N, CA, C and O of each residue as an XYZ file, in Angstrom:
876
protein
N      -4.953     27.309     17.599
C      -5.218     25.866     17.211
C      -4.207     25.186     18.600
O      -4.131     23.959     18.646
N      -3.691     25.758     19.355
C      -2.621     24.877     20.186
C      -4.077     24.266     20.900
O      -4.236     23.181     20.340
N      -4.938     24.421     21.644
C      -5.648     23.937     22.016
C      -6.969     23.145     21.473
O      -7.825     22.504     22.081
N      -6.828     23.387     20.353
C      -8.245     22.839     19.296
C      -7.972     20.999     19.219
O      -6.787     20.702     19.070
N      -8.884     19.903     19.301
C      -8.633     18.622     19.170
C      -8.863     18.580     17.830
O      -9.321     19.510     17.167
N      -8.503     17.354     17.371
C      -8.610     16.559     15.989
C      -8.681     15.367     16.391
O      -8.341     15.070     17.537
N      -9.201     14.349     15.397
C      -9.351     13.136     15.121
C      -8.327     12.443     14.593
O      -7.771     11.445     15.052
N      -8.035     13.243     13.251
C      -6.836     12.391     12.318
C      -5.717     13.510     11.744
O      -5.743     14.583     11.142
N      -4.809     12.670     12.255
C      -3.412     13.430     11.601
C      -2.605     12.828     10.709
O      -2.589     11.607     10.558
N      -2.045     13.458     10.204
C      -0.659     13.231      9.348
C       0.923     13.508     10.025
O       1.298     14.589     10.480
N       1.547     12.536      9.979
C       2.692     12.476     10.808
C       4.256     11.770     10.327
O       4.379     10.674      9.780
N       5.237     12.596     10.646
C       6.326     12.556      9.751
C       7.536     11.548     10.892
O       7.489     12.008     12.033
N       8.338     10.577     10.788
C       9.011      9.644     11.437
C      10.534      9.927     10.782
O      10.496     10.150      9.572
N      11.286      9.941     11.129
C      12.959      9.683     10.650
C      13.667      8.029     11.340
O      13.799      7.608     12.489
N      13.930      7.566     10.243
C      14.953      6.414     10.497
C      16.095      6.589     11.465
O      16.471      5.716     12.248
N      16.782      8.182     11.302
C      17.927      8.226     12.272
C      17.520      8.896     13.206
O      18.380      9.722     13.514
N      16.035      9.006     14.239
C      15.651      9.822     15.194
C      16.120      8.632     16.015
O      15.897      7.473     15.665
N      16.771      8.959     17.109
C      17.233      8.139     18.139
C      15.818      6.844     19.291
O      15.839      5.792     19.929
N      14.669      8.125     18.798
C      13.209      7.228     19.069
C      12.727      7.095     18.497
O      11.607      7.517     18.785
N      12.781      6.633     17.507
C      12.555      5.923     15.990
C      11.349      4.314     16.750
O      10.159      4.047     16.916
N      12.613      3.749     16.948
C      11.224      2.111     17.460
C      10.188      2.991     18.662
O       9.027      2.587     18.724
N      10.447      3.752     19.270
C       9.608      3.691     20.088
C       8.564      4.535     19.803
O       7.471      4.540     20.369
N       9.039      5.462     18.644
C       7.894      6.263     17.708
C       6.815      5.258     17.122
O       5.643      5.226     17.496
N       7.425      4.368     16.062
C       6.684      3.389     15.623
C       5.415      2.375     16.048
O       4.363      2.075     15.482
N       6.143      1.926     17.555
C       5.511      1.311     18.150
C       4.437      2.027     19.030
O       3.373      1.439     19.224
N       4.620      3.085     19.497
C       3.543      4.467     20.218
C       2.425      4.458     18.901
O       1.215      4.243     18.964
N       3.156      4.729     17.841
C       2.092      4.815     16.909
C       0.910      3.466     16.591
O      -0.307      3.639     16.527
N       1.467      2.415     16.456
C       0.913      1.761     16.306
C      -0.214      1.210     17.539
O      -1.164      0.479     17.261
N       0.104      1.738     19.031
C      -0.836      1.357     19.697
C      -1.623      2.693     19.978
O      -2.505      2.668     20.837
N      -1.428      3.523     19.493
C      -2.562      4.841     19.945
C      -3.524      4.705     19.161
O      -4.592      4.719     19.773
N      -3.649      4.553     17.854
C      -4.952      4.365     17.184
C      -5.050      3.097     15.808
O      -4.539      1.980     15.886
N      -5.875      3.660     14.541
C      -5.483      2.944     13.298
C      -4.416      3.948     12.495
O      -4.302      5.158     12.696
N      -3.752      3.243     11.651
C      -2.532      3.978     11.331
C      -2.244      3.471     10.025
O      -2.124      2.256     10.186
N      -2.107      3.684      9.084
C      -1.929      3.756      7.392
C      -0.406      4.429      7.160
O      -0.179      5.637      7.236
N       0.466      3.516      6.897
C       1.548      4.317      6.772
C       2.527      3.884      5.889
O       2.401      2.670      5.733
N       3.687      4.456      5.072
C       4.720      4.078      3.617
C       6.022      4.734      3.813
O       6.109      5.946      4.011
N       6.998      3.974      3.762
C       8.636      4.419      3.738
C       8.755      5.242      2.576
O       8.461      4.830      1.454
N       9.200      6.456      2.826
C       9.807      7.250      1.364
C      11.459      7.111      1.868
O      12.038      7.338      2.930
N      11.826      6.684      0.707
C      13.077      6.463      0.880
C      14.168      7.108     -0.616
O      15.352      7.093     -0.955
N      12.406      7.787     -1.291
C      13.184      8.042     -2.907
C      12.741      9.807     -2.965
O      12.537     10.356     -4.048
N      12.646     10.491     -1.745
C      11.985     11.375     -2.201
C      13.398     12.534     -2.338
O      14.351     12.486     -1.560
N      13.305     13.348     -3.265
C      14.159     14.135     -3.875
C      13.542     16.018     -3.130
O      12.391     16.436     -3.006
N      14.740     16.643     -2.825
C      14.348     17.640     -2.737
C      14.374     19.108     -4.458
O      15.137     19.334     -5.397
N      13.145     19.637     -3.979
C      12.901     20.140     -5.209
C      13.628     21.564     -5.724
O      13.734     22.146     -6.803
N      13.954     21.737     -4.700
C      14.551     22.953     -4.702
C      15.776     23.309     -3.469
O      15.575     23.157     -2.264
N      16.997     23.784     -4.045
C      18.104     24.132     -2.989
C      17.513     24.486     -1.604
O      16.397     24.993     -1.495
N      18.374     24.173     -0.467
C      17.411     24.301      1.087
C      19.269     25.084      0.938
O      20.337     24.841      0.377
N      18.402     26.514      2.242
C      19.735     27.150      2.157
C      20.406     26.953      3.724
O      19.743     26.213      4.451
N      21.208     27.330      4.107
C      21.772     27.498      5.746
C      20.962     29.156      5.538
O      20.490     29.841      4.631
N      21.264     29.245      7.603
C      21.337     30.491      7.574
C      22.199     31.777      6.860
O      21.817     32.928      6.646
N      23.402     31.186      6.599
C      24.444     32.136      5.571
C      24.526     32.142      4.257
O      25.348     32.528      3.427
N      23.301     31.534      4.247
C      22.902     31.211      2.443
C      23.929     29.886      1.922
O      23.680     29.236      0.906
N      24.455     29.771      2.318
C      24.869     28.532      1.794
C      24.102     27.422      1.286
O      23.015     27.040      1.719
N      24.868     26.863      0.178
C      23.424     25.184      0.484
C      23.393     24.147      0.857
O      23.953     23.169      0.362
N      22.523     24.212      2.090
C      22.395     22.678      2.557
C      22.310     21.433      2.459
O      23.008     20.495      2.846
N      20.494     21.624      1.370
C      20.746     20.541      0.569
C      20.212     21.202     -1.503
O      19.561     22.077     -2.074
N      20.969     20.156     -1.761
C      20.930     20.700     -3.279
C      19.522     20.191     -4.058
O      18.872     19.217     -3.678
N      19.257     20.825     -4.934
C      17.841     20.712     -5.614
C      18.296     18.953     -6.538
O      19.292     18.775     -7.239
N      17.108     17.815     -6.188
C      18.013     16.485     -6.955
C      18.152     15.886     -5.821
O      17.756     14.721     -5.780
N      18.709     16.452     -4.654
C      19.123     15.215     -3.626
C      18.353     14.536     -3.102
O      17.230     14.978     -2.860
N      18.674     13.387     -2.799
C      17.778     12.837     -1.989
C      17.741     12.981     -0.571
O      18.789     12.970      0.075
N      16.319     13.151      0.119
C      16.249     13.051      1.520
C      16.199     11.822      2.068
O      15.983     10.716      1.571
N      16.504     12.289      3.508
C      16.698     10.774      3.967
C      15.484     10.223      4.463
O      14.363     10.713      4.332
N      15.904      8.777      5.255
C      14.242      8.094      4.926
C      13.960      8.485      5.929
O      14.559      8.929      6.908
N      12.709      8.251      5.578
C      11.496      8.882      6.551
C       9.972      8.407      6.455
O       9.542      8.815      5.376
N       9.094      7.785      7.077
C       8.027      7.674      7.438
C       6.875      8.395      7.318
O       6.892      9.422      7.997
N       5.742      8.184      6.600
C       4.638      8.919      6.593
C       3.375      8.353      6.943
O       2.815      7.520      6.230
N       2.893      8.794      8.058
C       1.717      7.878      8.294
C       0.554      9.091      8.680
O       0.507     10.306      8.876
N      -0.491      7.700      8.644
C      -1.988      8.628      8.702
C      -2.624      7.918      9.826
O      -2.903      6.722      9.909
N      -2.818      8.942     10.739
C      -3.452      8.243     12.355
C      -5.006      8.725     12.541
O      -5.457      9.869     12.491
N      -5.680      7.484     12.771
C      -7.137      7.975     13.332
C      -7.088      7.774     14.599
O      -6.375      6.893     15.078
N      -7.929      8.658     15.405
C      -8.097      8.142     16.655
C      -9.547      8.016     17.033
O     -10.350      8.820     16.560
N      -9.852      7.278     17.670
C     -11.509      7.181     18.488
C     -11.478      8.999     19.457
O     -11.952     10.035     18.991
N     -11.204      8.942     19.996
C     -11.071     10.508     20.927
C     -10.048     11.775     20.469
O      -8.824     11.882     20.535
N     -10.851     12.470     20.092
C     -10.037     13.578     19.837
C      -8.812     13.955     20.822
O      -8.949     13.488     21.952
N      -7.568     14.760     20.592
C      -7.161     15.166     21.066
C      -6.184     16.595     20.531
O      -6.562     16.905     19.401
N      -4.989     17.577     21.062
C      -4.142     18.540     20.644
C      -3.344     17.670     20.095
O      -3.517     16.451     20.059
N      -2.283     18.397     19.570
C      -0.969     18.585     19.091
C      -0.109     17.877     20.363
O       0.369     16.754     20.520
N      -0.147     18.886     21.046
C       0.860     18.611     22.314
C       0.488     17.605     23.363
O       1.124     17.119     24.298
N      -0.555     17.465     22.989
C      -0.814     15.986     23.986
C      -0.641     14.834     23.185
O      -0.076     13.895     23.746
N      -0.945     14.696     22.160
C      -0.292     13.461     21.094
C       1.428     13.262     20.963
O       2.088     12.258     21.229
N       1.845     14.466     20.505
C       3.063     14.718     20.877
C       3.801     13.774     21.919
O       4.298     12.694     21.600
N       3.815     14.273     23.121
C       3.715     13.274     24.883
C       3.516     12.354     24.213
O       4.461     12.191     23.440
N       2.684     11.571     24.087
C       2.204     10.407     24.154
C       3.065      9.278     23.134
O       3.380      8.095     23.263
N       3.254     10.281     22.096
C       3.821      9.168     20.959
C       5.363      9.856     20.943
O       5.859     10.111     19.845
N       5.976     10.097     21.953
C       7.447     11.114     21.497
C       8.101     11.417     20.097
O       9.064     10.853     19.578
N       7.488     12.239     19.719
C       7.119     12.610     18.513
C       7.403     14.565     18.379
O       6.969     15.134     19.380
N       7.768     15.120     17.768
C       7.812     16.374     17.912
C       7.369     17.128     17.256
O       7.638     17.312     16.069
N       6.385     17.868     18.111
C       4.880     18.924     17.504
C       5.419     19.415     15.840
O       4.429     19.568     15.125
N       6.520     19.640     15.221
C       6.373     20.356     13.715
C       6.475     18.905     12.838
O       6.323     18.919     11.617
N       6.737     17.706     13.552
C       6.275     16.783     12.588
C       4.828     16.235     12.876
O       4.660     15.073     12.506
N       3.831     16.809     13.423
C       2.619     16.212     13.545
C       1.741     17.194     12.604
O       2.222     18.327     12.633
N       0.756     17.110     11.892
C      -0.559     18.272     11.337
C      -1.698     17.323     11.633
O      -1.901     16.148     11.325
N      -2.281     18.096     12.236
C      -4.298     17.573     11.921
C      -4.363     17.647     10.555
O      -3.811     18.451      9.805
N      -5.372     16.379     10.209
C      -6.256     16.720      8.929
C      -7.298     17.756      9.043
O      -8.263     17.686      9.803
N      -7.062     18.621      8.319
C      -8.338     20.030      8.844
C      -8.769     19.572      7.592
O      -9.899     19.431      8.058
N      -8.935     19.131      6.173
C      -9.614     18.903      4.759
C      -9.709     17.889      4.271
O     -10.881     17.651      3.980
N      -8.922     16.996      3.973
C      -9.260     16.237      3.272
C      -8.246     14.756      3.739
O      -7.030     14.715      3.548
N      -8.975     13.727      4.309
C      -8.493     12.921      4.756
C      -7.939     11.935      3.882
O      -6.926     11.268      4.092
N      -9.146     11.879      2.277
C      -8.733     11.172      1.208
C      -7.029     11.493      0.707
O      -6.160     10.666      0.432
N      -6.946     13.044      0.713
C      -5.912     13.464      0.301
C      -4.601     12.741      0.585
O      -3.818     12.279     -0.245
N      -4.482     12.727      2.318
C      -3.343     12.578      3.016
C      -3.266     11.288      2.739
O      -2.147     10.972      3.140
N      -3.999      9.949      2.104
C      -3.910      8.609      2.269
C      -3.331      8.411      0.793
O      -2.411      7.613      0.614
N      -3.923      9.204     -0.349
C      -3.255      9.421     -1.300
C      -1.729     10.081     -1.667
O      -0.941      9.700     -2.533
N      -1.643     10.789     -1.059
C       0.307     11.080     -0.459
C       0.539     10.398      0.125
O       0.952     11.017      1.106
N       0.638      9.024      0.410
C       1.344      7.978      1.408
C       2.061      7.375      0.111
O       2.934      6.576      0.450
N       1.946      7.526     -1.300
C       2.451      6.548     -2.567
C       3.009      7.558     -3.210
O       4.095      7.453     -3.781
N       2.060      9.018     -3.160
C       2.623     10.446     -3.994
C       1.647      9.852     -5.058
O       2.191      9.759     -6.159
N      -0.151      9.259     -5.011
C      -0.806      9.278     -5.788
C      -1.253     10.451     -6.779
O      -2.131     11.105     -6.216
N      -1.002     10.893     -7.896
C      -1.426     11.868     -8.301
C      -0.905     13.216     -8.666
O      -1.297     14.102     -9.425
N       0.563     13.003     -7.514
C       1.503     13.637     -7.900
C       2.805     13.392     -8.442
O       3.921     13.104     -8.009
N       2.107     13.672     -9.852
C       3.482     13.003    -11.172
C       4.629     13.882    -11.277
O       5.247     13.856    -12.341
N       5.093     14.803    -10.175
C       6.754     14.910    -10.039
C       7.277     14.598     -9.235
O       8.457     14.907     -9.075
N       6.455     13.696     -8.223
C       7.344     13.024     -7.238
C       7.348     11.768     -7.702
O       6.666     11.409     -8.661
N       8.396     10.754     -6.810
C       8.608      9.321     -6.553
C       7.314      8.938     -6.402
O       6.555      9.248     -5.483
N       7.074      8.172     -7.452
C       5.837      7.073     -6.819
C       6.092      5.695     -6.330
O       6.762      4.710     -6.640
N       5.137      6.129     -5.304
C       5.345      4.240     -4.445
C       4.688      3.518     -5.150
O       4.043      3.672     -6.188
N       4.991      2.391     -4.238
C       4.054      1.393     -4.856
C       2.886      0.801     -3.786
O       3.283     -0.007     -2.946
N       1.586      1.144     -3.791
C       0.726      0.566     -2.817
C       1.122     -0.912     -2.476
O       0.235     -1.648     -2.044
N       2.128     -1.296     -2.607
C       2.501     -2.605     -1.580
C       3.273     -2.294     -0.245
O       3.517     -2.968      0.756
N       3.579     -0.912     -0.654
C       4.629     -0.883      0.051
C       4.184      0.175      1.846
O       4.861      0.633      2.766
N       2.748      0.122      1.515
C       1.588      0.785      2.592
C       1.578     -0.639      3.755
O       1.786     -1.846      3.637
N       1.358     -0.082      4.435
C       1.286     -0.713      6.068
C       0.379     -0.526      6.793
O      -0.007      0.633      6.944
N      -0.190     -1.476      7.403
C      -1.683     -1.108      8.549
C      -1.733     -1.545      8.863
O      -1.386     -2.658      8.469
N      -2.438     -1.239     10.497
C      -2.719     -2.080     11.699
C      -4.435     -2.369     11.434
O      -5.089     -2.937     12.308
N      -4.837     -2.080     10.613
C      -6.479     -1.466     10.138
C      -6.836     -1.882      8.727
O      -6.605     -1.371      7.631
N      -7.458     -2.947      9.099
C      -7.599     -3.378      7.023
C      -8.712     -2.286      7.081
O      -8.959     -1.828      5.966
N      -9.386     -1.796      8.017
C     -10.604     -0.900      7.506
C      -9.852      0.333      6.728
O     -10.006      0.454      5.513
N      -9.171      1.089      7.345
C      -8.428      1.820      6.959
C      -7.543      1.797      5.528
O      -7.696      2.664      4.667
N      -6.447      0.507      5.378
C      -6.127     -0.318      4.153
C      -7.074      0.173      3.531
O      -7.133      1.371      3.253
N      -8.105     -0.827      3.170
C      -9.087     -0.857      2.459
C      -9.657      0.639      1.978
O     -10.073      0.936      0.858
N      -9.592      1.170      2.714
C      -9.862      2.859      2.503
C      -9.017      3.267      1.640
O      -9.389      4.094      0.807
N      -7.737      2.803      1.639
C      -6.165      3.436      0.813
C      -6.990      2.957     -0.618
O      -7.799      3.325     -1.470
N      -6.163      1.896     -0.196
C      -6.712      1.226     -1.577
C      -7.827      1.397     -2.570
O      -7.657      1.443     -3.789
N      -9.342      1.517     -1.756
C     -10.276      1.905     -2.825
C      -9.913      3.377     -3.604
O     -10.357      3.501     -4.746
N      -9.138      4.471     -3.036
C      -8.644      5.674     -3.269
C      -7.764      5.348     -4.655
O      -8.059      5.959     -5.682
N      -6.605      4.305     -4.660
C      -5.443      4.643     -5.170
C      -5.565      3.422     -6.566
O      -4.595      3.005     -7.199
N      -7.327      2.948     -6.842
C      -7.017      1.537     -7.661
C      -8.339      2.153     -8.713
O      -8.421      1.650     -9.833
N      -9.432      3.331     -8.278
C     -10.251      3.593     -9.010
C      -9.689      4.125    -10.681
O     -10.405      4.061    -11.681
N      -8.626      4.507    -10.665
C      -8.658      4.804    -12.013
C      -7.735      3.894    -12.831
O      -7.193      4.089    -13.920
N      -7.707      2.746    -11.924
C      -6.874      1.898    -12.876
C      -7.896      1.007    -13.988
O      -9.084      0.867    -13.699
N      -7.449      0.539    -15.015
C      -8.342      0.366    -15.980
C      -8.327     -1.591    -15.808
O      -7.435     -2.409    -15.585
N      -9.543     -1.667    -16.009
C     -10.128     -3.025    -15.759
C      -9.089     -4.173    -16.291
O      -8.918     -5.205    -15.642
N      -8.327     -3.883    -17.669
C      -7.346     -4.511    -18.323
C      -6.195     -5.182    -17.484
O      -5.653     -6.274    -17.315
N      -6.137     -3.574    -16.965
C      -4.558     -3.784    -16.464
C      -4.898     -4.742    -14.901
O      -4.073     -5.471    -14.351
N      -5.933     -4.556    -14.556
C      -6.337     -5.539    -13.135
C      -6.360     -6.796    -13.533
O      -5.558     -7.437    -12.855
N      -6.888     -7.437    -14.296
C      -7.256     -8.868    -15.142
C      -5.775     -9.282    -15.136
O      -5.354    -10.259    -14.515
N      -5.093     -8.534    -15.808
C      -3.510     -8.529    -16.010
C      -2.965     -8.918    -14.500
O      -2.164     -9.843    -14.364
N      -3.346     -8.316    -13.613
C      -2.412     -8.178    -12.554
C      -2.932     -9.953    -11.985
O      -2.077    -10.688    -11.491
N      -4.114    -10.336    -12.120
C      -4.596    -11.636    -11.998
C      -3.980    -12.803    -12.469
O      -3.546    -13.789    -11.874
N      -4.034    -12.458    -13.819
C      -3.170    -13.508    -14.711
C      -1.868    -13.362    -14.261
O      -1.195    -14.389    -14.174
N      -1.545    -12.668    -14.063
C       0.532    -12.777    -13.786
C       0.612    -13.076    -12.286
O       1.702    -12.966    -11.724
N      -0.180    -13.346    -11.792
C      -0.164    -14.313    -10.156
C      -0.185    -15.668    -10.554
O       0.650    -16.521    -10.253
N      -1.487    -15.848    -11.452
C      -1.772    -17.344    -11.506
C      -0.490    -18.220    -12.499
O      -0.121    -19.394    -12.465
N       0.010    -16.882    -13.468
C       0.895    -17.528    -13.935
C       2.444    -17.252    -13.922
O       3.401    -17.351    -14.690
N       2.204    -16.898    -12.778
C       4.009    -16.844    -11.446
C       3.592    -17.720    -10.801
O       4.671    -18.018    -10.289
N       2.746    -18.575    -10.278
C       3.065    -19.770     -9.552
C       3.337    -20.909     -9.728
O       2.555    -21.647    -10.326
N       4.660    -21.391     -9.193
C       4.911    -22.670     -9.369
C       4.462    -23.703     -9.267
O       4.892    -24.682     -9.878
N       3.205    -23.725     -8.230
C       2.444    -25.023     -7.575
C       0.864    -24.580     -7.964
O       0.477    -23.467     -8.322
N       0.062    -25.836     -7.773
C      -1.305    -25.547     -7.758
C      -1.628    -23.977     -6.856
O      -1.131    -23.594     -5.797
N      -2.944    -23.105     -8.007
C      -3.328    -21.977     -7.871
C      -4.654    -22.488     -7.317
O      -5.562    -22.987     -7.982
N      -4.626    -22.270     -5.874
C      -6.335    -22.717     -4.932
C      -7.268    -21.102     -5.611
O      -7.123    -19.880     -5.636
N      -8.091    -22.017     -6.001
C      -9.327    -20.298     -5.831
C      -9.085    -19.583     -4.423
O      -8.627    -18.442     -4.357
N      -9.395    -20.269     -3.408
C      -9.301    -19.324     -1.809
C      -8.150    -18.740     -1.877
O      -8.416    -17.589     -1.531
N      -6.736    -18.802     -2.159
C      -5.916    -18.035     -1.756
C      -5.950    -17.004     -3.302
O      -4.978    -16.251     -3.249
N      -6.464    -16.859     -4.125
C      -6.140    -16.238     -5.455
C      -7.268    -15.177     -4.732
O      -7.154    -13.972     -4.503
N      -8.450    -16.150     -4.456
C      -9.143    -14.645     -3.486
C      -9.010    -13.691     -2.789
O      -9.525    -12.588     -2.973
N      -8.016    -14.146     -1.559
C      -7.239    -13.378     -0.824
C      -6.246    -12.282     -1.537
O      -6.094    -11.074     -1.357
N      -5.792    -12.986     -2.196
C      -4.830    -12.233     -3.221
C      -5.619    -10.808     -3.841
O      -5.474     -9.676     -3.380
N      -6.423    -11.165     -4.924
C      -7.702    -10.041     -5.346
C      -7.979     -8.914     -3.933
O      -7.681     -7.722     -3.852
N      -8.684     -9.848     -2.866
C      -8.985     -8.880     -2.118
C      -7.818     -7.680     -1.526
O      -8.025     -6.476     -1.678
N      -6.842     -8.109     -0.985
C      -5.627     -7.522     -0.690
C      -5.383     -6.510     -1.551
O      -5.189     -5.350     -1.189
N      -5.381     -7.137     -3.426
C      -4.877     -5.879     -4.580
C      -6.214     -4.873     -4.522
O      -6.169     -3.760     -5.047
N      -7.238     -5.298     -3.933
C      -8.395     -3.992     -4.340
C      -9.031     -4.810     -5.524
O     -10.068     -4.228     -5.843
N      -8.850     -5.817     -6.230
C      -9.160     -5.506     -7.554
C     -10.572     -6.727     -7.496
O     -10.846     -7.451     -8.453
N     -11.103     -6.731     -6.569
C     -12.135     -7.425     -6.662
C     -13.393     -7.451     -7.562
O     -13.990     -8.492     -7.834
N     -13.796     -6.052     -8.063
C     -14.391     -5.931     -9.365
C     -14.315     -6.473    -10.847
O     -15.110     -6.629    -11.774
N     -12.772     -6.717    -10.583
C     -12.286     -7.437    -11.817
C     -12.863     -8.390    -12.304
O     -13.519     -8.689    -13.301
N     -12.070     -9.274    -10.394
C     -12.083    -10.657    -10.802
C     -13.425    -10.796    -10.411
O     -13.348    -12.011    -10.229
N     -14.675    -10.517    -10.116
C     -15.922    -10.978    -10.040
C     -16.370    -10.614    -11.350
O     -16.973    -11.552    -11.872
N     -16.267     -9.221    -12.337
C     -16.822     -9.780    -13.590
C     -16.335    -10.558    -14.807
O     -17.013    -10.737    -15.818
N     -14.948    -11.054    -14.591
C     -14.366    -11.835    -15.519
C     -13.952    -13.133    -14.888
O     -12.842    -13.656    -14.982
N     -15.376    -13.743    -13.995
C     -14.720    -14.862    -13.105
C     -14.421    -15.978    -14.065
O     -13.406    -16.672    -14.005
N     -15.393    -16.102    -14.968
C     -15.501    -17.428    -16.138
C     -14.265    -17.384    -17.019
O     -14.074    -18.423    -17.650
N     -13.556    -16.596    -17.164
C     -12.158    -16.463    -17.640
C     -10.987    -16.829    -16.352
O     -10.091    -17.672    -16.395
N     -11.308    -15.966    -15.315
C      -9.984    -16.002    -14.757
C     -10.425    -17.599    -14.170
O      -9.419    -18.308    -14.194
N     -11.324    -18.155    -13.790
C     -11.159    -19.510    -13.658
C     -10.529    -20.613    -14.509
O      -9.739    -21.521    -14.251
N     -11.253    -20.152    -15.776
C     -10.319    -21.537    -16.675
C      -8.723    -21.055    -17.221
O      -8.214    -21.634    -18.180
N      -8.106    -20.086    -16.594
C      -6.965    -19.973    -16.413
C      -6.074    -20.470    -15.153
O      -4.922    -20.886    -15.031
N      -7.121    -20.236    -14.306
C      -6.809    -21.438    -13.249
C      -6.717    -22.543    -13.728
O      -5.590    -23.008    -13.899
N      -7.767    -23.224    -14.054
C      -7.374    -24.798    -14.617
C      -6.359    -25.193    -15.704
O      -5.731    -26.240    -15.859
N      -6.378    -24.228    -16.300
C      -5.034    -24.499    -17.334
C      -4.197    -24.569    -16.774
O      -3.836    -25.745    -16.770
N      -3.342    -23.751    -16.018
C      -2.600    -23.254    -15.057
C      -2.138    -24.868    -14.149
O      -1.123    -25.564    -14.107
N      -3.639    -24.932    -13.460
C      -3.137    -26.491    -12.534
C      -3.098    -27.850    -13.283
O      -2.775    -28.918    -12.763
N      -3.570    -27.618    -14.915
C      -3.617    -28.629    -15.674
C      -2.209    -28.749    -16.127
O      -1.728    -29.881    -16.068
N      -1.616    -27.982    -16.479
C       0.170    -27.275    -16.569
C       0.834    -28.595    -15.670
O       1.140    -29.773    -15.856
N       0.840    -27.735    -14.745
C       1.454    -28.135    -13.350
C       1.482    -29.952    -12.969
O       2.377    -30.680    -12.539
N       0.172    -30.187    -13.333
C       0.202    -31.351    -12.703
C       0.827    -32.425    -14.393
O       1.126    -33.614    -14.280
N       0.881    -31.859    -15.438
C       1.506    -32.618    -16.107
C       2.513    -32.258    -16.074
O       3.040    -33.067    -16.838
N       3.764    -31.213    -15.566
C       4.913    -31.114    -15.319
C       5.452    -31.974    -14.387
O       6.573    -32.462    -14.530
N       4.662    -32.220    -13.345
C       4.774    -33.007    -11.755
C       4.834    -34.571    -12.043
O       5.736    -35.290    -11.612
N       3.780    -35.013    -12.816
C       4.249    -36.497    -12.621
C       4.420    -36.829    -14.162
O       4.344    -37.988    -14.573
N       4.678    -35.642    -15.068
C       5.554    -36.437    -16.529
C       4.417    -36.942    -17.484
O       4.704    -37.612    -18.477
N       2.985    -36.579    -17.140
C       1.889    -36.688    -18.428
C       2.530    -36.200    -19.909
O       3.022    -35.151    -20.325
N       2.358    -37.037    -20.266
C       2.318    -36.363    -22.263
C       1.310    -35.486    -21.838
O       0.774    -35.405    -20.733
N       1.013    -34.456    -23.480
C       0.433    -33.419    -23.635
C      -0.924    -33.597    -23.995
O      -1.751    -32.706    -24.189
N      -1.181    -35.552    -24.111
C      -2.724    -35.590    -24.283
C      -3.325    -35.060    -22.747
O      -4.151    -34.178    -22.515
N      -2.421    -36.138    -21.611
C      -2.961    -35.778    -20.183
C      -3.539    -34.446    -20.010
O      -4.703    -34.255    -19.659
N      -2.768    -33.622    -20.245
C      -2.436    -32.137    -20.186
C      -4.237    -31.419    -20.817
O      -5.188    -30.869    -20.262
N      -3.888    -31.864    -22.295
C      -5.193    -31.368    -23.159
C      -6.574    -31.787    -22.286
O      -7.574    -31.088    -22.125
N      -6.347    -32.986    -21.834
C      -7.447    -33.434    -20.856
C      -7.853    -32.957    -20.118
O      -9.042    -32.665    -19.997
N      -7.039    -32.750    -19.446
C      -7.359    -32.133    -18.142
C      -8.076    -30.143    -18.441
O      -9.098    -29.571    -18.062
N      -7.244    -29.842    -19.021
C      -7.156    -28.533    -19.229
C      -9.207    -27.895    -20.152
O      -9.939    -26.908    -20.086
N      -9.209    -29.613    -21.048
C     -10.694    -29.101    -21.677
C     -12.044    -29.766    -20.948
O     -13.175    -29.792    -21.435
N     -11.505    -30.449    -19.278
C     -12.190    -31.071    -18.757
C     -13.288    -29.535    -18.151
O     -12.950    -28.386    -17.867
N     -14.712    -30.250    -18.149
C     -15.748    -29.042    -17.945
C     -15.658    -28.942    -16.219
O     -16.411    -29.790    -15.741
N     -15.113    -28.329    -15.405
C     -14.902    -28.034    -14.196
C     -16.004    -27.236    -13.224
O     -15.992    -27.138    -11.997
N     -17.072    -26.636    -14.304
C     -18.522    -26.684    -13.436
C     -19.222    -27.725    -12.874
O     -20.090    -27.723    -12.002
N     -18.647    -28.737    -13.588
C     -19.733    -30.193    -12.931
C     -19.239    -30.639    -11.892
O     -19.778    -31.578    -11.305
């Protein structure tokens, strides 16, 4: 496998590595990457030193590190990639089977025995690769939860909600399907919220709020 070339890799880098900043920069320049910081991982069993003493105890938090998934335009070997990235070969693994599984693992999706990171923790230099990740981790989310996410975004805004901004949020959260199917309800929530903001901002009484809230906004 030493001279075998691959297109996709998983890579781990550690914050305490003296080349950490260089490694992060190199990864962003090398190809499409999606990554997540892991700072709540724990050892699932005792790790022993050569003399049999315990180096890391079960349940002890591992040092902060980043998991990367890297996609290349041109296949290369592990050794070649290691040199270009300034990352040790033992921290680089080629993706031999499921790229989807590697993407899910960024937040331990489906690994209930591990700490569950948020999809918001995942960053990328590729909209396409990030969208693929979000598709994989949002398929099992009930539609009602997606609508609640949209509702919470609207209710937590302390100013007017613009539909264009809301659409960007929906796309970022990868819940466009729920937005599209429930658009009429969501539009009413936006109108109600904006009417309330107007009433609060200009000290109008409830009759003004009710008038705005009940207006036919489709005209």
